[in-house]
C-alpha positions in Angstrom: 0.0 0.0 0.0 1.2 3.5 -0.8 -0.2 6.8 0.6 0.9 10.1 -0.9 1.2 13.2 1.2 2.0 16.9 0.3 3.4 19.4 2.8 1.0 22.1 1.7 -0.7 23.3 -1.5 0.4 26.9 -2.0 3.1 28.7 -4.1 4.0 32.3 -4.2 4.1 34.2 -7.5 7.6 35.3 -8.4 9.2 33.4 -5.5 10.3 29.7 -5.7 8.4 27.7 -3.1 9.9 24.6 -1.6 7.6 21.9 -0.2 7.8 18.2 0.7 6.2 15.3 -1.2 6.2 11.9 0.6 5.1 8.4 -0.3 4.3 6.3 2.8 4.8 2.7 1.8 3.8 -0.4 3.6 4.5 -3.8 2.1 1.9 -6.6 2.6 2.7 -9.3 5.2 3.3 -12.7 3.6 1.0 -15.3 5.1 2.8 -18.2 6.7 3.0 -21.4 4.6 0.9 -19.9 1.8 2.0 -20.1 -1.9 2.3 -16.8 -3.7 3.6 -15.5 -7.0 7.4 -15.7 -7.0 10.1 -13.5 -8.4 13.2 -15.4 -9.1 16.1 -14.4 -6.8 19.9 -15.0 -6.8 21.8 -15.3 -3.5 25.6 -15.2 -3.7 27.5 -15.8 -0.4 31.1 -14.5 -0.3 32.6 -15.9 2.8 35.9 -14.9 4.4 37.7 -18.2 5.4 40.9 -16.6 6.6 42.6 -17.9 9.7 40.8 -15.5 12.1 37.4 -16.9 11.0 38.2 -20.3 12.5 35.9 -21.7 15.1 32.7 -19.8 16.0 32.5 -17.2 13.2 32.9 -19.7 10.3 30.7 -22.3 11.9 28.0 -19.7 12.4 28.1 -18.7 8.7 27.9 -22.3 7.5 25.1 -23.2 9.9 22.9 -20.2 8.8 23.4 -20.8 5.1 22.6 -24.4 5.5 19.4 -23.5 7.4 18.5 -21.2 4.5 18.7 -23.9 1.7 15.3 -25.6 2.3 13.6 -22.2 2.1 14.8 -21.4 -1.4 12.4 -21.7 -4.3 13.5 -24.3 -7.0 13.8 -21.4 -9.4 16.1 -19.4 -7.2 19.8 -19.3 -7.8 22.5 -19.9 -5.2 26.2 -19.5 -5.2 28.9 -19.9 -2.5 32.4 -18.4 -2.8 35.1 -18.6 -0.1 38.3 -16.7 0.1 41.4 -16.1 2.1 44.5 -15.1 0.1 43.0 -17.4 -2.6 39.4 -17.7 -3.9 37.4 -20.9 -4.4 34.0 -21.1 -6.0 32.5 -23.7 -3.7 29.1 -23.8 -5.3 28.9 -22.3 -8.9 25.7 -20.3 -9.5 22.8 -22.4 -10.7 19.1 -22.7 -9.9 18.3 -24.8 -6.9 16.4 -27.3 -9.1 19.6 -27.8 -11.1 21.8 -28.3 -8.1 22.7 -31.6 -6.3 21.6 -30.2 -2.9 23.4 -33.0 -1.0 26.6 -32.0 -2.7 25.9 -28.3 -2.0 25.4 -29.1 1.7 28.6 -31.0 1.9 30.6 -28.2 0.1 29.3 -25.7 2.7 29.7 -27.9 5.7 33.3 -28.8 4.8 34.6 -25.2 4.5 37.8 -24.7 6.4 39.6 -21.6 7.6 43.0 -20.7 6.0 45.4 -17.8 5.3 45.2 -14.0 4.9 42.3 -11.8 3.6 41.9 -10.8 0.0 38.4 -9.2 0.0 38.8 -7.8 -3.5 39.4 -11.2 -5.0 36.4 -12.8 -3.2 34.1 -10.0 -4.1 35.2 -10.0 -7.8 34.5 -13.7 -8.0 31.0 -13.1 -6.8 30.5 -10.4 -9.5 31.7 -12.8 -12.2 29.3 -15.5 -11.1 26.4 -12.9 -11.1 27.1 -11.8 -14.6 26.4 -15.4 -15.9 22.7 -15.1 -14.9 19.9 -14.8 -17.4 19.0 -11.2 -18.2 16.6 -9.6 -15.8 17.4 -11.7 -12.7 18.7 -9.6 -9.8 21.5 -10.8 -7.6 22.3 -10.1 -4.0 25.9 -10.6 -2.9 26.3 -11.1 0.9 29.9 -10.6 1.9 31.0 -11.7 5.4 34.4 -10.9 6.9 35.9 -10.4 10.4 39.1 -8.6 9.4 41.0 -6.1 7.3 41.8 -6.6 3.7 45.6 -7.2 3.6 46.1 -8.1 -0.1 44.5 -7.1 -3.4 42.6 -3.8 -3.5 42.2 -2.4 0.0 41.0 1.1 -0.7 37.3 1.5 0.5 36.5 4.1 -2.1 37.7 2.0 -5.0 35.8 -1.1 -3.8 32.8 1.1 -3.2 33.0 2.3 -6.9 33.2 -1.4 -7.9 30.0 -2.1 -6.0 28.3 1.0 -7.5 29.1 -0.2 -11.1 27.7 -3.6 -10.3 24.2 -2.1 -9.4 23.9 -1.2 -13.1 23.8 -4.9 -13.8 21.1 -5.7 -11.2 23.7 -6.7 -8.5 23.3 -5.4 -5.0 25.9 -5.9 -2.2 25.3 -6.3 1.5 28.1 -6.8 4.1 28.3 -8.3 7.6 31.3 -7.3 9.6 32.0 -9.9 12.3 33.7 -9.1 15.6 35.7 -6.0 16.7 38.5 -6.1 14.1 36.9 -5.8 10.7 37.4 -2.7 8.6 34.2 -0.7 8.9 35.2 1.8 6.2 35.7 -0.9 3.6 32.7 -3.0 4.5 30.5 0.1 4.8 31.7 1.4 1.4 30.9 -1.8 -0.3 27.3 -1.8 1.1 26.7 1.9 0.3 28.0 1.6 -3.2 26.1 -1.6 -3.7 22.8 -0.3 -2.4 22.7 -3.0 0.2 22.7 -3.2 4.0 25.7 -3.2 6.3 25.5 -5.0 9.7 28.0 -4.5 12.5 28.0 -7.9 14.2 30.2 -7.1 17.1 28.8 -10.1 19.0 28.5 -13.5 17.4 24.8 -13.7 18.1 24.4 -10.5 16.1 26.1 -12.2 13.1 23.7 -15.1 13.3 20.6 -12.9 13.6 21.8 -10.3 11.2 22.6 -12.8 8.5 19.2 -14.5 9.0 17.4 -11.1 8.9 19.2 -10.2 5.6 18.3 -13.5 4.1 14.7 -13.2 5.3 14.5 -9.7 3.7 15.7 -11.1 0.4 13.4 -14.2 0.4 10.2 -12.5 1.7 9.7 -9.7 -0.7 6.1 -8.9 -1.2 6.4 -5.6 -3.1 8.8 -5.4 -6.0 9.9 -2.9 -8.6 8.4 0.1 -6.8 8.6 3.1 -9.2 7.6 6.8 -9.0 6.9 9.5 -11.6 6.7 13.2 -10.6 5.7 15.9 -13.0 5.4 19.7 -12.2 2.5 21.6 -13.8 3.2 24.2 -16.5 2.5 27.2 -14.2 5.3 26.1 -11.9 8.0 25.4 -14.4 10.8 28.0 -14.2 14.5 28.3 -14.0 14.5 27.4 -10.4 12.1 24.5 -10.5 13.6 21.3 -9.1 12.8 17.8 -7.7 15.3 16.5 -5.2 15.3 13.0 -3.6 15.7 12.8 0.1 17.3 9.4 -0.1 19.4 7.5 -2.6 17.3 5.8 -5.2 18.0 2.7 -7.2 17.4 4.6 -10.5 17.1 8.3 -11.1 16.1 9.9 -14.4 15.4 13.7 -14.3 14.3 15.9 -17.1 13.1 19.6 -16.8 10.3 19.5 -14.3 9.9 15.7 -14.4 11.5 12.8 -12.5 11.2 9.0 -13.1 12.8 7.0 -10.4 12.9 3.4 -9.0 13.0 2.6 -5.3 13.2 -1.2 -5.6 11.7 -3.9 -3.4 10.2 -4.2 0.0 10.0 -7.2 2.3 7.0 -8.6 4.1 5.6 -6.0 6.5 8.3 -3.5 5.8 7.6 0.3 5.9 9.4 3.0 4.1 8.9 6.7 3.7 10.2 8.1 0.4 10.6 11.8 0.6 11.2 14.4 -2.2 11.8 18.1 -2.0 9.9 19.9 -4.8 10.7 23.4 -5.8 7.9 25.2 -7.6 8.8 28.3 -9.5 5.6 30.3 -9.8 6.8 32.6 -12.6 5.5 36.1 -13.3 3.7 35.0 -16.5 1.3 32.8 -14.5 -1.8 34.3 -13.0 -2.9 33.7 -9.4 -5.4 30.9 -8.8 -5.7 27.2 -8.4 -3.6 25.3 -10.9 -2.5 21.7 -11.8 0.5 21.6 -9.6 2.1 18.2 -9.2 1.1 15.1 -11.0 2.5 11.9 -9.4 2.1 8.2 -10.2 3.4 5.0 -8.7 3.5 1.4 -9.7 4.7 -1.8 -8.2 4.3 -5.6 -8.5 2.3 -7.2 -5.7 4.0 -10.6 -5.2 1.2 -12.0 -3.1 -1.5 -11.5 -5.7 0.8 -11.6 -8.8 -0.6 -8.3 -10.1 0.8 -5.0 -11.1 -0.6 -2.1 -9.0 -0.5 1.5 -10.3 -2.1 4.8 -9.5 -2.1 8.4 -10.8 -2.8 11.4 -8.6 -2.8 15.2 -9.3 -2.3 17.8 -6.5 -3.7 21.2 -7.2 -1.6 24.1 -6.1 -2.9 27.6 -5.4 -0.7 30.3 -6.9 -0.8 33.3 -4.6 0.2 36.9 -5.4 3.1 38.1 -3.2 1.0 40.7 -1.4 -1.6 38.1 -0.4 0.8 35.4 0.8 0.2 33.9 4.1 2.3 31.0 5.5 0.4 27.8 4.9 -0.4 25.1 7.4 2.1 22.3 6.9 1.7 18.6 7.2 3.5 17.6 10.5 4.4 14.2 9.2 6.3 15.7 6.3 8.0 18.2 8.6 9.2 15.3 10.7 10.5 13.5 7.7 12.3 16.6 6.4 14.0 16.8 9.8 15.1 13.2 9.6 16.5 13.8 6.2 18.5 16.8 7.5 19.7 14.6 10.4 21.4 12.3 7.9 23.8 15.1 7.0 24.6 15.6 10.7 25.3 11.9 11.1 27.7 12.1 8.1 29.5 15.0 9.7 29.7 13.2 13.1 31.1 10.0 11.5 33.7 12.1 9.7 34.7 13.7 13.0 35.0 10.2 14.6 37.3 9.1 11.8 39.5 12.2 12.4 39.7 11.4 16.1 37.6 14.4 17.1 35.3 12.4 19.4 34.1 15.1 21.7 33.0 17.3 18.8 31.2 14.4 17.2 29.5 13.5 20.5 28.4 17.1 21.0 27.0 17.2 17.5 25.0 14.0 17.9 23.7 15.0 21.4 22.5 18.3 20.1 20.7 16.6 17.2 19.0 14.1 19.6 17.8 17.0 21.8 16.5 18.8 18.8 14.5 15.8 17.7 13.1 15.3 21.2 12.0 19.0 21.4 10.4 18.7 17.9 8.3 15.6 19.1 7.2 17.5 22.2 5.9 20.4 20.2 4.4 18.5 17.2 1.4 16.3 17.0 2.5 13.1 15.1 0.9 9.8 14.3 2.2 6.5 15.6 4.4 5.9 12.6 6.0 9.4 12.6 6.5 9.3 16.4 8.2 5.9 16.3 10.6 7.0 13.6 11.5 10.2 15.4 11.9 8.5 18.8 14.1 5.7 17.3 16.4 8.3 15.8 16.6 10.5 18.9 17.3 7.5 21.1 20.1 6.3 18.7 21.8 9.7 18.5 21.8 10.1 22.3 23.2 6.5 22.7 26.0 7.2 20.3 27.0 10.4 22.0 27.5 8.6 25.3 29.2 5.4 23.9 32.7 5.0 25.3 34.6 2.5 23.1 35.5 4.5 19.9 36.2 1.4 17.8 32.8 -0.1 18.5 31.2 3.3 18.2 32.6 3.8 14.7 31.3 0.4 13.7 27.9 0.9 15.2 27.6 4.3 13.7 28.6 3.1 10.2 25.8 0.4 10.4 23.3 3.0 11.7 24.1 5.4 8.9 23.6 2.6 6.3 20.3 1.6 8.0 18.9 5.1 8.1 19.8 5.9 4.5 17.9 2.9 3.4 15.1 3.3 5.9 15.7 -0.2 7.3 14.5 -1.5 10.7 17.1 -2.7 13.2 16.8 -6.5 13.3 17.7 -6.4 17.0 14.4 -4.6 17.7 12.6 -7.6 16.3 14.6 -10.0 18.4 13.6 -8.2 21.5 9.9 -8.2 20.8 
């Protein structure tokens, strides 16, 4: 289900007016043990088997993947790659129905830890396997490592660019950093560039639950190929007209006064708010009055019913002469979302300060942002969904500002930034319910 909201419906003649446009999305909950339409998926596990992964970490990874195999659809593809200073394709990418699943189980169960860590080589092997898929099938690479890359390409920015290029071929990348020694910059860059999730699994239980949550999210998609179109009306098209995304989108195609964009997929029961800042340029040639302001449309595939859903909606905007302008009443839910979008920039600044060793400055920045959100909530009437989102962010910011261990703080902060940018719930919250 998608609900569209507009911050207000007024624009001042001769003065560009900025307002928020938001799509509140809620994916249907998949009924347990009920067959539904299926979209073929590809899961590629890239597993660090270097010496430091021996014992608990590697056994955890193997056990979780083995538990996943029975849940895969016969049409789904699976691939397992392991690496230390060398790479092995343990299970070449093929549909489940074409695999000897007893052999696959043995290949995974018999993984042994080895030498040093060449993340680049392991990741590239995953990309190569993904490129052999039939056209149109999307792949999700899940990379797991507990250390620092010490051979091959080790620059986070370069690996991040590699992951970004892969998204053009329908390949996303998620990463799970295990323990306290992994390189959060490298693992975070791969996930950010690859439009996937990053999980800081400081404790082994977090690695188990985080990997399971990631797999669940990939296997339980009920809303796929979510797309939006936004078109400004002719009376609001001027030199300063613009449409700006509040979050990174999977695809983004902007023309003058028009945007066509793709969000992607949502998992069972997942909620996302997709926010855009729209700048209306009520130019002098337009006469005051109610006009066709913003035409929006959305479409997606409902996996549970096997149908395509689409809707068009037009918002009328009142063009108001400057001398008659009165500040409009604004939708509080959109004001809250705009504040959360602004907070993302503060999080980015704080993370950069942590990386520079300026911990006190970063803590102060986050604490001030948390207090600001709390004050906003106290003075604004929000619904349950908006209040929950604001409260979660405020609590997280305050917790980070008081966390003592800078190494763990950087890792937790990196995961948090990734989660907020993608509007993902924290799997730990589900575990505690």
